[in-house]
N, C-alpha and C positions, 0 to 999 in steps of 0.2 A: 699853605698860602697859595692862592690862585695865580695862574699866569697872567701877567699884564698884557692886555690885548691892544694893539695899535692898528688903526684902520687906514690911516692916510700917510702919504709921504711926509707931510708936515709934522704929524705926530711922531713918526719915526725919527726924523731929523731932530726934533726937539728933545726926544729921549736921549739920543746919542750925544747931542751937544751939551747936555747938562751933566754928563758923567765927569767925575773929577779926573784930572790927569793921573795916570798910573793905574786906573781901574781897567782891568782886562775884559775883553769881550770875545766869547766863543760864538760861532754862528753855524747853523745848519739850514741851508735852503731846501725846501721841499715843495711838492705839489699836494701835500696832504694825504689822506687815507693812510695814516701811519701804521707801519708794521714793525716787527722786531728789527729789521734792517735799519730803518730810520732811527729807532730808539737806541741802537748800538752807536750810531753817530752822535746822538745827543749825549749819551753817557760818556763817550770819549771827549766831547767838548767840555763836559762838566769835570772830567778828570783833569783836563789841561787848564781849566779855569775854575778852581775850587770855590765853593761858596765862601763869601767873605773877601775873596780876591777879585771878584768881578761878576759878570753876568753871562748867561747862556741864552742866546736868542735863536729863534727859528722863524722862517717865513713859511706860510701856507698860502700858496698862490698857484692856481692851475693856469699856467701861462699859455694863452691862446696862440702866441706867435711861434710856438714850437710844434704845433699840430698842423698837418696838411688838411686840405679841404675834404678829403674822404676818410679822415682818421677819427679817433674816438673821443674828441673833446667833450661832446655832450654826454657820453657814457662814462667818462672818467669818474671813478668813485669819489664821493665827497662825504665827509663826516667831521665837521669842524668841532662839535662838542666832544666827540670821542677823541679826536686828535689832541685837543687841548688837555684833556685829562691824562692821556698817555704821556704827553710831553712834560707835564708837571711831574709825573712819577719818574721820568727819566732825567730830571734835573733842570728843565728849562725854566727861565724866569720871565721871558718876554716873547710874545708871538706877534709878528707882523702879518695881518690877515686882511688885505684889501678886499672890499666887497665888489668893487667895480674894476674891470680890467683896464679902464682908461686911467686909473690912478697910476699905473706903471707905464702905460702906453697911451698918452694923450693923443687926440686926433692930429695935433700939430707936430707930433714927433716925426723926425725924418732921419735919425741916426741909427745905424746898425753896426754890430761888432761881429767880425768873422775871423776864423782861422782856417782858410781854405785848404792849406796844405795837408791838414789832418782830417778834413771833413768830407772828402770826396768818396771814400770807400765805406765798407761795412754799412752802418745805419744811414750814413749820408747818401749812399747810392740810391736807396729806395725812399728816403725821406728828405727830398730837397728842401732846403730852408730850415730844417729842424734845428741844426746846430747854430745857425744864425740867431734863431730865437732864444736858444739856451744861452749863448754867449752874451747876447744883449741884456737879457734879464739878470744874469749873474753879475755882469759889470755894474748895472744900475744898483742892484742890492749891495754889492761890495762897497760902492762909493757911499751909499747911505749908511750902512752899518759900520764900516771901517773896522773889520774884525782883527783881533790879534791872531786868531786861528779860525779857519773855516774847515769843516769836515764833510767829505763826500764819500760815497760808496763806490767800490770797484766793480759792482755788477754792470754799471754803465762805464766800461773801461775806456771806450773811445771818448766819451764825454769827459772823463777824468783827464785823459791825455790832452785833450783840447783845452780844458780849463787850466791845466798846469802851464801850457804854452802861453795862454792869454795872461795868466797871472805874472809870468816872467816878462813877457813882451811889453805889457802896459805898466810895469813897475807898481803893481798893486801892493797895498800894505799887507802886513801880517804873513801868516804861514798857511799853506794849503796842505791838508792831510787827507790821504786816502785810506779807507778801511776795507777789510775783506768782506766778501759776499757772505750773507747770512742765509742759511738754507732751512727749508722745512724738514721734518724728520725723514721724509722720503727722498730728500735730495733736491727737490725743486727750489730754485732760487726764489727768495721772497720778493714779491712785487705787488704793488697796489693793483695791478691788472689781474692778478690771480683771482680777485674777488669776482671778476666778470666771467670766469670759466664755469660752464655747467658741470655738474658732478662727473659725468662720463668723460668730458674733455679734460677735466682736472686729473683724472686717472691716466689718460693717454699722454698727457704732457710730461709724465715721468720719463718718457722716452728721451727727453733732453739730458737730464743728469746721467741716465744710463749710457747715452752716446758719449758724453764727455768722459765718463769713467772708462769706457772702452778705449778711447783714444789715449787716455793716460796709461792704461795697461800696455798698449802697443808701444808707447814711448818708453816705458820702463823696461820693456823687453828688448829694446834696441832700435826700434823703427825711428827713422829720422826724415824719410822722404814724405813729402806732402801726399803723394798718391797712395802710399801705404797707410799713413796715419788716418786719412779721410776716406779710405775705401768703404764702400757700401753705406755711405752716409744717408742716402735717400731711403734705403730699406730700413736702416736702424732708427730713423726718425719718423717712420710711418706711425699713424696716419696724419701727421702734421704736414702743413704746406710750408715748404722751406722758402724763406726769404734769402738767407745766405748761410753758408758754412765756409768759414775762411780760416786760413792759417797765415798770420802776418807777423812781421817784426814787432816786438813789444814796444820798441821805442819810436819807430817811424810809422808804424801801421801799414807798411808796404808789404804786399804778398811775398811769401818766401816759398821756394821749391824744396828746400831742405832746412832742417832746424840745426843751425850752427851756433846760435846764441839765443837768449830768451825770446820765445815766440808766443803769440797769443792765439789760442783756439777760440774763435768767437762764432756764435750761432744766433740766428733769429728765425723763429718758427711760429707759424700761426696754428692755433688749435681753436676750433669753433669761432673763428674770426678774431680771436684775441692774440695779439702779437707778443711773444715772450722772447727775451734775450738772455743769454748766459755766456760764460767764458771761463777759461782757465789759462794760466801761463805755464808753458812747458819750459823747464830750465835744463839745458844740457849739462 
């Protein structure tokens, strides 16, 4: 059975309002170009909302408000037909796929949602306004879908931390669930942007998981100081152009000098103009 496609906010509202009380809804927001990472989120939503007990919905919307003026909005990969086929195989019943960005952001819209305390470092430092766009669109989608459970990936660890705070602070309904990073066989974190890597850059990008593995080895051998854990980062990540390599507290996202409680190793590196992010949590 094909996925039911909803194109407008009115259609999405009508679908949600007609559900009987007690029917559960699982939700996975995406920007499309689905890969195995997205599909793992949909399968988890389906596991938590079995067929017969409710519906699994996803959104496919390339949100312009989370892209800066010189970023890759126009180059972001899009494949709606392929996405819908993959989503159906992963257990989705409904897809909200607005064709016009004004459906979510009308010209009259004047409200933004932000969590500044968690959005200033890491990706927020080099992408001002990015998380404001993320928080605003997720809040809108959450209010429309009213999920019992929504599932997000941990590859965007900062985003997940921000959305957890938003979910708690705004008393949003349901449960927010984070799922582990899904990786390619060579260790590269799955990302829709991987499709934009030329073959040679794709090979060079394997420096990211190799660097993360090296930091994990140093940590396992007893290193706890930031200077020791992140030593030679520039050389190890060549020939990428580093946006950041950071070691931060996993709860507050504040930089740490020594790992005394769970810490996040987070990196953002450009290869052939494609910005890739990755992370791991170091547990003392």
